[in-house]
PyMOL Python script that loads the backbone (N, CA, C, O; Angstrom):
from pymol import cmd

cmd.read_pdbstr("""\
ATOM      1  N   MET A   1       5.898  11.771   1.049  1.00  0.00           N
ATOM      2  CA  MET A   1       4.828  12.453   1.749  1.00  0.00           C
ATOM      3  C   MET A   1       3.503  11.996   1.156  1.00  0.00           C
ATOM      4  O   MET A   1       3.331  11.981  -0.063  1.00  0.00           O
ATOM      5  N   ALA A   2       2.581  11.631   2.015  1.00  0.00           N
ATOM      6  CA  ALA A   2       1.260  11.180   1.581  1.00  0.00           C
ATOM      7  C   ALA A   2       0.210  11.790   2.503  1.00  0.00           C
ATOM      8  O   ALA A   2       0.537  12.311   3.569  1.00  0.00           O
ATOM      9  N   THR A   3      -1.043  11.723   2.089  1.00  0.00           N
ATOM     10  CA  THR A   3      -2.148  12.279   2.872  1.00  0.00           C
ATOM     11  C   THR A   3      -3.311  11.304   2.870  1.00  0.00           C
ATOM     12  O   THR A   3      -3.632  10.682   1.857  1.00  0.00           O
ATOM     13  N   PHE A   4      -3.935  11.190   4.040  1.00  0.00           N
ATOM     14  CA  PHE A   4      -5.175  10.425   4.160  1.00  0.00           C
ATOM     15  C   PHE A   4      -6.011  11.109   5.222  1.00  0.00           C
ATOM     16  O   PHE A   4      -5.522  11.374   6.321  1.00  0.00           O
ATOM     17  N   ARG A   5      -7.263  11.399   4.911  1.00  0.00           N
ATOM     18  CA  ARG A   5      -8.175  12.109   5.818  1.00  0.00           C
ATOM     19  C   ARG A   5      -7.550  13.396   6.369  1.00  0.00           C
ATOM     20  O   ARG A   5      -7.631  13.683   7.564  1.00  0.00           O
ATOM     21  N   LYS A   6      -6.932  14.151   5.478  1.00  0.00           N
ATOM     22  CA  LYS A   6      -6.320  15.446   5.767  1.00  0.00           C
ATOM     23  C   LYS A   6      -5.137  15.367   6.730  1.00  0.00           C
ATOM     24  O   LYS A   6      -4.714  16.389   7.270  1.00  0.00           O
ATOM     25  N   VAL A   7      -4.601  14.172   6.950  1.00  0.00           N
ATOM     26  CA  VAL A   7      -3.413  14.002   7.784  1.00  0.00           C
ATOM     27  C   VAL A   7      -2.241  13.698   6.862  1.00  0.00           C
ATOM     28  O   VAL A   7      -2.261  12.716   6.119  1.00  0.00           O
ATOM     29  N   LYS A   8      -1.218  14.550   6.916  1.00  0.00           N
ATOM     30  CA  LYS A   8      -0.030  14.340   6.100  1.00  0.00           C
ATOM     31  C   LYS A   8       0.966  13.507   6.903  1.00  0.00           C
ATOM     32  O   LYS A   8       1.167  13.734   8.096  1.00  0.00           O
ATOM     33  N   PHE A   9       1.575  12.558   6.239  1.00  0.00           N
ATOM     34  CA  PHE A   9       2.552  11.709   6.904  1.00  0.00           C
ATOM     35  C   PHE A   9       3.613  11.273   5.911  1.00  0.00           C
ATOM     36  O   PHE A   9       3.422  11.353   4.698  1.00  0.00           O
ATOM     37  N   GLU A  10       4.718  10.818   6.439  1.00  0.00           N
ATOM     38  CA  GLU A  10       5.761  10.255   5.589  1.00  0.00           C
ATOM     39  C   GLU A  10       6.162   8.904   6.148  1.00  0.00           C
ATOM     40  O   GLU A  10       6.135   8.678   7.358  1.00  0.00           O
ATOM     41  N   MET A  11       6.529   8.023   5.255  1.00  0.00           N
ATOM     42  CA  MET A  11       6.908   6.667   5.636  1.00  0.00           C
ATOM     43  C   MET A  11       8.339   6.434   5.172  1.00  0.00           C
ATOM     44  O   MET A  11       8.688   6.713   4.025  1.00  0.00           O
ATOM     45  N   GLY A  12       9.156   5.922   6.075  1.00  0.00           N
ATOM     46  CA  GLY A  12      10.547   5.642   5.741  1.00  0.00           C
ATOM     47  C   GLY A  12      10.965   4.293   6.288  1.00  0.00           C
ATOM     48  O   GLY A  12      10.231   3.659   7.046  1.00  0.00           O
ATOM     49  N   ARG A  13      12.136   3.868   5.901  1.00  0.00           N
ATOM     50  CA  ARG A  13      12.666   2.592   6.384  1.00  0.00           C
ATOM     51  C   ARG A  13      13.103   2.729   7.842  1.00  0.00           C
ATOM     52  O   ARG A  13      13.616   3.762   8.272  1.00  0.00           O
ATOM     53  N   GLY A  14      12.878   1.652   8.578  1.00  0.00           N
ATOM     54  CA  GLY A  14      13.322   1.605   9.970  1.00  0.00           C
ATOM     55  C   GLY A  14      14.727   1.036  10.044  1.00  0.00           C
ATOM     56  O   GLY A  14      15.429   0.960   9.035  1.00  0.00           O
ATOM     57  N   ARG A  15      15.131   0.642  11.225  1.00  0.00           N
ATOM     58  CA  ARG A  15      16.493   0.146  11.424  1.00  0.00           C
ATOM     59  C   ARG A  15      16.668  -1.308  11.035  1.00  0.00           C
ATOM     60  O   ARG A  15      17.750  -1.696  10.594  1.00  0.00           O
ATOM     61  N   GLY A  16      15.647  -2.114  11.185  1.00  0.00           N
ATOM     62  CA  GLY A  16      15.766  -3.538  10.902  1.00  0.00           C
ATOM     63  C   GLY A  16      15.131  -3.915   9.579  1.00  0.00           C
ATOM     64  O   GLY A  16      14.468  -3.108   8.928  1.00  0.00           O
ATOM     65  N   TYR A  17      15.349  -5.157   9.202  1.00  0.00           N
ATOM     66  CA  TYR A  17      14.792  -5.669   7.955  1.00  0.00           C
ATOM     67  C   TYR A  17      13.262  -5.695   8.038  1.00  0.00           C
ATOM     68  O   TYR A  17      12.700  -6.265   8.973  1.00  0.00           O
ATOM     69  N   GLY A  18      12.603  -5.087   7.076  1.00  0.00           N
ATOM     70  CA  GLY A  18      11.149  -5.099   7.025  1.00  0.00           C
ATOM     71  C   GLY A  18      10.472  -4.204   8.039  1.00  0.00           C
ATOM     72  O   GLY A  18       9.282  -4.368   8.308  1.00  0.00           O
ATOM     73  N   GLN A  19      11.206  -3.256   8.609  1.00  0.00           N
ATOM     74  CA  GLN A  19      10.619  -2.331   9.577  1.00  0.00           C
ATOM     75  C   GLN A  19      10.520  -0.947   8.946  1.00  0.00           C
ATOM     76  O   GLN A  19      11.437  -0.499   8.258  1.00  0.00           O
ATOM     77  N   TYR A  20       9.403  -0.281   9.188  1.00  0.00           N
ATOM     78  CA  TYR A  20       9.150   1.019   8.596  1.00  0.00           C
ATOM     79  C   TYR A  20       8.650   1.981   9.663  1.00  0.00           C
ATOM     80  O   TYR A  20       7.988   1.581  10.621  1.00  0.00           O
ATOM     81  N   VAL A  21       8.977   3.253   9.482  1.00  0.00           N
ATOM     82  CA  VAL A  21       8.607   4.300  10.429  1.00  0.00           C
ATOM     83  C   VAL A  21       7.653   5.263   9.732  1.00  0.00           C
ATOM     84  O   VAL A  21       7.885   5.666   8.592  1.00  0.00           O
ATOM     85  N   ILE A  22       6.589   5.622  10.420  1.00  0.00           N
ATOM     86  CA  ILE A  22       5.609   6.567   9.897  1.00  0.00           C
ATOM     87  C   ILE A  22       5.632   7.787  10.824  1.00  0.00           C
ATOM     88  O   ILE A  22       5.457   7.662  12.036  1.00  0.00           O
ATOM     89  N   ARG A  23       5.848   8.958  10.238  1.00  0.00           N
ATOM     90  CA  ARG A  23       5.892  10.194  11.024  1.00  0.00           C
ATOM     91  C   ARG A  23       4.796  11.134  10.538  1.00  0.00           C
ATOM     92  O   ARG A  23       4.583  11.304   9.337  1.00  0.00           O
ATOM     93  N   ALA A  24       4.103  11.745  11.508  1.00  0.00           N
ATOM     94  CA  ALA A  24       3.007  12.648  11.154  1.00  0.00           C
ATOM     95  C   ALA A  24       2.807  13.663  12.269  1.00  0.00           C
ATOM     96  O   ALA A  24       3.242  13.468  13.404  1.00  0.00           O
ATOM     97  N   ASN A  25       2.140  14.745  11.913  1.00  0.00           N
ATOM     98  CA  ASN A  25       1.674  15.701  12.900  1.00  0.00           C
ATOM     99  C   ASN A  25       0.171  15.479  12.984  1.00  0.00           C
ATOM    100  O   ASN A  25      -0.560  15.770  12.037  1.00  0.00           O
ATOM    101  N   TYR A  26      -0.289  14.960  14.123  1.00  0.00           N
ATOM    102  CA  TYR A  26      -1.693  14.602  14.285  1.00  0.00           C
ATOM    103  C   TYR A  26      -2.242  15.294  15.519  1.00  0.00           C
ATOM    104  O   TYR A  26      -1.754  15.082  16.629  1.00  0.00           O
ATOM    105  N   LYS A  27      -3.249  16.112  15.322  1.00  0.00           N
ATOM    106  CA  LYS A  27      -3.882  16.879  16.400  1.00  0.00           C
ATOM    107  C   LYS A  27      -2.848  17.669  17.200  1.00  0.00           C
ATOM    108  O   LYS A  27      -2.907  17.725  18.428  1.00  0.00           O
ATOM    109  N   GLY A  28      -1.907  18.272  16.491  1.00  0.00           N
ATOM    110  CA  GLY A  28      -0.908  19.127  17.118  1.00  0.00           C
ATOM    111  C   GLY A  28       0.263  18.397  17.763  1.00  0.00           C
ATOM    112  O   GLY A  28       1.121  19.035  18.372  1.00  0.00           O
ATOM    113  N   LYS A  29       0.314  17.101  17.644  1.00  0.00           N
ATOM    114  CA  LYS A  29       1.404  16.312  18.249  1.00  0.00           C
ATOM    115  C   LYS A  29       2.228  15.661  17.140  1.00  0.00           C
ATOM    116  O   LYS A  29       1.690  15.217  16.125  1.00  0.00           O
ATOM    117  N   GLU A  30       3.527  15.613  17.352  1.00  0.00           N
ATOM    118  CA  GLU A  30       4.406  14.882  16.441  1.00  0.00           C
ATOM    119  C   GLU A  30       4.306  13.398  16.810  1.00  0.00           C
ATOM    120  O   GLU A  30       4.653  13.007  17.925  1.00  0.00           O
ATOM    121  N   ILE A  31       3.839  12.592  15.886  1.00  0.00           N
ATOM    122  CA  ILE A  31       3.596  11.178  16.131  1.00  0.00           C
ATOM    123  C   ILE A  31       4.580  10.340  15.320  1.00  0.00           C
ATOM    124  O   ILE A  31       4.822  10.608  14.143  1.00  0.00           O
ATOM    125  N   THR A  32       5.137   9.329  15.965  1.00  0.00           N
ATOM    126  CA  THR A  32       5.973   8.343  15.290  1.00  0.00           C
ATOM    127  C   THR A  32       5.340   6.981  15.520  1.00  0.00           C
ATOM    128  O   THR A  32       5.132   6.565  16.660  1.00  0.00           O
ATOM    129  N   ALA A  33       5.040   6.300  14.438  1.00  0.00           N
ATOM    130  CA  ALA A  33       4.433   4.971  14.510  1.00  0.00           C
ATOM    131  C   ALA A  33       5.318   3.999  13.735  1.00  0.00           C
ATOM    132  O   ALA A  33       6.076   4.400  12.852  1.00  0.00           O
ATOM    133  N   TYR A  34       5.212   2.740  14.073  1.00  0.00           N
ATOM    134  CA  TYR A  34       6.044   1.716  13.440  1.00  0.00           C
ATOM    135  C   TYR A  34       5.157   0.628  12.835  1.00  0.00           C
ATOM    136  O   TYR A  34       4.085   0.312  13.353  1.00  0.00           O
ATOM    137  N   THR A  35       5.629   0.074  11.740  1.00  0.00           N
ATOM    138  CA  THR A  35       4.914  -1.017  11.088  1.00  0.00           C
ATOM    139  C   THR A  35       5.916  -1.939  10.400  1.00  0.00           C
ATOM    140  O   THR A  35       7.052  -1.552  10.129  1.00  0.00           O
ATOM    141  N   ASN A  36       5.482  -3.143  10.127  1.00  0.00           N
ATOM    142  CA  ASN A  36       6.301  -4.057   9.338  1.00  0.00           C
ATOM    143  C   ASN A  36       5.527  -4.510   8.092  1.00  0.00           C
ATOM    144  O   ASN A  36       5.801  -5.569   7.529  1.00  0.00           O
ATOM    145  N   ASP A  37       4.574  -3.703   7.682  1.00  0.00           N
ATOM    146  CA  ASP A  37       3.747  -3.998   6.510  1.00  0.00           C
ATOM    147  C   ASP A  37       4.480  -3.549   5.244  1.00  0.00           C
ATOM    148  O   ASP A  37       4.417  -2.381   4.860  1.00  0.00           O
ATOM    149  N   SER A  38       5.166  -4.480   4.608  1.00  0.00           N
ATOM    150  CA  SER A  38       5.936  -4.144   3.415  1.00  0.00           C
ATOM    151  C   SER A  38       5.030  -3.804   2.233  1.00  0.00           C
ATOM    152  O   SER A  38       5.442  -3.081   1.327  1.00  0.00           O
ATOM    153  N   GLU A  39       3.814  -4.313   2.236  1.00  0.00           N
ATOM    154  CA  GLU A  39       2.885  -3.979   1.154  1.00  0.00           C
ATOM    155  C   GLU A  39       2.523  -2.491   1.205  1.00  0.00           C
ATOM    156  O   GLU A  39       2.387  -1.851   0.162  1.00  0.00           O
ATOM    157  N   ALA A  40       2.370  -1.945   2.398  1.00  0.00           N
ATOM    158  CA  ALA A  40       2.113  -0.508   2.528  1.00  0.00           C
ATOM    159  C   ALA A  40       3.300   0.275   1.982  1.00  0.00           C
ATOM    160  O   ALA A  40       3.119   1.271   1.281  1.00  0.00           O
ATOM    161  N   TRP A  41       4.502  -0.165   2.297  1.00  0.00           N
ATOM    162  CA  TRP A  41       5.715   0.494   1.788  1.00  0.00           C
ATOM    163  C   TRP A  41       5.749   0.459   0.257  1.00  0.00           C
ATOM    164  O   TRP A  41       6.101   1.449  -0.384  1.00  0.00           O
ATOM    165  N   ASP A  42       5.385  -0.680  -0.317  1.00  0.00           N
ATOM    166  CA  ASP A  42       5.427  -0.837  -1.766  1.00  0.00           C
ATOM    167  C   ASP A  42       4.417   0.054  -2.487  1.00  0.00           C
ATOM    168  O   ASP A  42       4.701   0.550  -3.578  1.00  0.00           O
ATOM    169  N   TRP A  43       3.258   0.261  -1.899  1.00  0.00           N
ATOM    170  CA  TRP A  43       2.171   0.941  -2.600  1.00  0.00           C
ATOM    171  C   TRP A  43       1.957   2.390  -2.198  1.00  0.00           C
ATOM    172  O   TRP A  43       1.174   3.084  -2.847  1.00  0.00           O
ATOM    173  N   ILE A  44       2.617   2.876  -1.158  1.00  0.00           N
ATOM    174  CA  ILE A  44       2.329   4.213  -0.638  1.00  0.00           C
ATOM    175  C   ILE A  44       2.484   5.306  -1.705  1.00  0.00           C
ATOM    176  O   ILE A  44       1.717   6.268  -1.712  1.00  0.00           O
ATOM    177  N   ASP A  45       3.465   5.169  -2.603  1.00  0.00           N
ATOM    178  CA  ASP A  45       3.691   6.185  -3.634  1.00  0.00           C
ATOM    179  C   ASP A  45       3.424   5.680  -5.052  1.00  0.00           C
ATOM    180  O   ASP A  45       3.622   6.414  -6.020  1.00  0.00           O
ATOM    181  N   ASP A  46       2.984   4.454  -5.174  1.00  0.00           N
ATOM    182  CA  ASP A  46       2.754   3.856  -6.492  1.00  0.00           C
ATOM    183  C   ASP A  46       1.284   4.036  -6.882  1.00  0.00           C
ATOM    184  O   ASP A  46       0.397   3.425  -6.285  1.00  0.00           O
ATOM    185  N   ASP A  47       1.039   4.866  -7.875  1.00  0.00           N
ATOM    186  CA  ASP A  47      -0.347   5.139  -8.254  1.00  0.00           C
ATOM    187  C   ASP A  47      -0.845   4.285  -9.422  1.00  0.00           C
ATOM    188  O   ASP A  47      -1.849   4.626 -10.047  1.00  0.00           O
ATOM    189  N   SER A  48      -0.161   3.184  -9.721  1.00  0.00           N
ATOM    190  CA  SER A  48      -0.610   2.310 -10.799  1.00  0.00           C
ATOM    191  C   SER A  48      -1.846   1.503 -10.402  1.00  0.00           C
ATOM    192  O   SER A  48      -2.570   1.009 -11.266  1.00  0.00           O
ATOM    193  N   ASN A  49      -2.086   1.371  -9.098  1.00  0.00           N
ATOM    194  CA  ASN A  49      -3.285   0.706  -8.601  1.00  0.00           C
ATOM    195  C   ASN A  49      -3.832   1.564  -7.454  1.00  0.00           C
ATOM    196  O   ASN A  49      -3.363   1.470  -6.319  1.00  0.00           O
ATOM    197  N   LYS A  50      -4.815   2.389  -7.763  1.00  0.00           N
ATOM    198  CA  LYS A  50      -5.343   3.358  -6.784  1.00  0.00           C
ATOM    199  C   LYS A  50      -5.913   2.685  -5.538  1.00  0.00           C
ATOM    200  O   LYS A  50      -5.796   3.227  -4.439  1.00  0.00           O
ATOM    201  N   GLU A  51      -6.522   1.526  -5.691  1.00  0.00           N
ATOM    202  CA  GLU A  51      -7.113   0.832  -4.539  1.00  0.00           C
ATOM    203  C   GLU A  51      -6.027   0.395  -3.552  1.00  0.00           C
ATOM    204  O   GLU A  51      -6.174   0.585  -2.344  1.00  0.00           O
ATOM    205  N   LYS A  52      -4.952  -0.182  -4.055  1.00  0.00           N
ATOM    206  CA  LYS A  52      -3.872  -0.621  -3.173  1.00  0.00           C
ATOM    207  C   LYS A  52      -3.143   0.572  -2.566  1.00  0.00           C
ATOM    208  O   LYS A  52      -2.715   0.518  -1.413  1.00  0.00           O
ATOM    209  N   GLN A  53      -2.999   1.651  -3.338  1.00  0.00           N
ATOM    210  CA  GLN A  53      -2.372   2.854  -2.807  1.00  0.00           C
ATOM    211  C   GLN A  53      -3.227   3.430  -1.677  1.00  0.00           C
ATOM    212  O   GLN A  53      -2.695   3.847  -0.648  1.00  0.00           O
ATOM    213  N   ASN A  54      -4.529   3.455  -1.863  1.00  0.00           N
ATOM    214  CA  ASN A  54      -5.430   3.956  -0.840  1.00  0.00           C
ATOM    215  C   ASN A  54      -5.390   3.066   0.406  1.00  0.00           C
ATOM    216  O   ASN A  54      -5.428   3.574   1.527  1.00  0.00           O
ATOM    217  N   ASP A  55      -5.315   1.754   0.222  1.00  0.00           N
ATOM    218  CA  ASP A  55      -5.198   0.834   1.363  1.00  0.00           C
ATOM    219  C   ASP A  55      -3.907   1.081   2.137  1.00  0.00           C
ATOM    220  O   ASP A  55      -3.906   1.037   3.367  1.00  0.00           O
ATOM    221  N   ALA A  56      -2.821   1.338   1.436  1.00  0.00           N
ATOM    222  CA  ALA A  56      -1.537   1.612   2.088  1.00  0.00           C
ATOM    223  C   ALA A  56      -1.616   2.901   2.893  1.00  0.00           C
ATOM    224  O   ALA A  56      -1.128   2.958   4.021  1.00  0.00           O
ATOM    225  N   ARG A  57      -2.216   3.919   2.332  1.00  0.00           N
ATOM    226  CA  ARG A  57      -2.353   5.201   3.044  1.00  0.00           C
ATOM    227  C   ARG A  57      -3.296   5.067   4.243  1.00  0.00           C
ATOM    228  O   ARG A  57      -3.059   5.660   5.296  1.00  0.00           O
ATOM    229  N   ARG A  58      -4.351   4.295   4.077  1.00  0.00           N
ATOM    230  CA  ARG A  58      -5.269   4.050   5.193  1.00  0.00           C
ATOM    231  C   ARG A  58      -4.539   3.331   6.336  1.00  0.00           C
ATOM    232  O   ARG A  58      -4.718   3.675   7.504  1.00  0.00           O
ATOM    233  N   HIS A  59      -3.718   2.334   5.992  1.00  0.00           N
ATOM    234  CA  HIS A  59      -2.945   1.594   6.991  1.00  0.00           C
ATOM    235  C   HIS A  59      -2.058   2.553   7.789  1.00  0.00           C
ATOM    236  O   HIS A  59      -2.018   2.488   9.018  1.00  0.00           O
ATOM    237  N   CYS A  60      -1.355   3.436   7.093  1.00  0.00           N
ATOM    238  CA  CYS A  60      -0.478   4.394   7.776  1.00  0.00           C
ATOM    239  C   CYS A  60      -1.277   5.334   8.666  1.00  0.00           C
ATOM    240  O   CYS A  60      -0.871   5.629   9.791  1.00  0.00           O
ATOM    241  N   TYR A  61      -2.408   5.802   8.162  1.00  0.00           N
ATOM    242  CA  TYR A  61      -3.256   6.696   8.946  1.00  0.00           C
ATOM    243  C   TYR A  61      -3.702   6.028  10.247  1.00  0.00           C
ATOM    244  O   TYR A  61      -3.624   6.637  11.314  1.00  0.00           O
ATOM    245  N   TYR A  62      -4.164   4.792  10.164  1.00  0.00           N
ATOM    246  CA  TYR A  62      -4.623   4.100  11.372  1.00  0.00           C
ATOM    247  C   TYR A  62      -3.480   3.811  12.337  1.00  0.00           C
ATOM    248  O   TYR A  62      -3.690   3.785  13.550  1.00  0.00           O
ATOM    249  N   LYS A  63      -2.272   3.594  11.816  1.00  0.00           N
ATOM    250  CA  LYS A  63      -1.111   3.427  12.697  1.00  0.00           C
ATOM    251  C   LYS A  63      -0.817   4.719  13.451  1.00  0.00           C
ATOM    252  O   LYS A  63      -0.456   4.686  14.627  1.00  0.00           O
ATOM    253  N   VAL A  64      -0.970   5.846  12.782  1.00  0.00           N
ATOM    254  CA  VAL A  64      -0.768   7.152  13.428  1.00  0.00           C
ATOM    255  C   VAL A  64      -1.829   7.379  14.496  1.00  0.00           C
ATOM    256  O   VAL A  64      -1.508   7.803  15.606  1.00  0.00           O
ATOM    257  N   VAL A  65      -3.087   7.101  14.174  1.00  0.00           N
ATOM    258  CA  VAL A  65      -4.179   7.270  15.138  1.00  0.00           C
ATOM    259  C   VAL A  65      -3.969   6.363  16.346  1.00  0.00           C
ATOM    260  O   VAL A  65      -4.183   6.782  17.483  1.00  0.00           O
ATOM    261  N   GLU A  66      -3.554   5.131  16.104  1.00  0.00           N
ATOM    262  CA  GLU A  66      -3.295   4.178  17.181  1.00  0.00           C
ATOM    263  C   GLU A  66      -2.158   4.657  18.083  1.00  0.00           C
ATOM    264  O   GLU A  66      -2.246   4.539  19.305  1.00  0.00           O
ATOM    265  N   ALA A  67      -1.097   5.193  17.492  1.00  0.00           N
ATOM    266  CA  ALA A  67       0.034   5.713  18.273  1.00  0.00           C
ATOM    267  C   ALA A  67      -0.396   6.931  19.083  1.00  0.00           C
ATOM    268  O   ALA A  67       0.038   7.095  20.224  1.00  0.00           O
ATOM    269  N   TYR A  68      -1.239   7.783  18.513  1.00  0.00           N
ATOM    270  CA  TYR A  68      -1.742   8.953  19.230  1.00  0.00           C
ATOM    271  C   TYR A  68      -2.596   8.533  20.427  1.00  0.00           C
ATOM    272  O   TYR A  68      -2.493   9.121  21.504  1.00  0.00           O
ATOM    273  N   ALA A  69      -3.421   7.536  20.241  1.00  0.00           N
ATOM    274  CA  ALA A  69      -4.305   7.062  21.317  1.00  0.00           C
ATOM    275  C   ALA A  69      -3.520   6.467  22.483  1.00  0.00           C
ATOM    276  O   ALA A  69      -3.996   6.464  23.618  1.00  0.00           O
ATOM    277  N   SER A  70      -2.330   5.969  22.207  1.00  0.00           N
ATOM    278  CA  SER A  70      -1.549   5.359  23.280  1.00  0.00           C
ATOM    279  C   SER A  70      -0.636   6.349  24.005  1.00  0.00           C
ATOM    280  O   SER A  70       0.143   5.952  24.871  1.00  0.00           O
ATOM    281  N   LEU A  71      -0.730   7.644  23.653  1.00  0.00           N
ATOM    282  CA  LEU A  71       0.075   8.661  24.355  1.00  0.00           C
ATOM    283  C   LEU A  71      -0.405   8.849  25.786  1.00  0.00           C
ATOM    284  O   LEU A  71       0.153   9.662  26.522  1.00  0.00           O
TER     285      LEU A  71
END
""", "prot")
cmd.dss("prot")
cmd.show_as("cartoon", "prot")
cmd.util.cbc("prot")
cmd.orient("prot")
């Protein structure tokens, strides 16, 4: 579980190699977004480099916003 701009989301592995699923509740809707950004997966919970962790969370947030906009 991670948060960016007050949006809580979780990132998990998808069905295929290098595929990841991002789930969030955004503006009252359950949103599912997909990405193949393995760097985001690597850094989402790793706080040894705050800048990369923040970039990973930002990436997930924008994927959620993009999925919401396409509803």
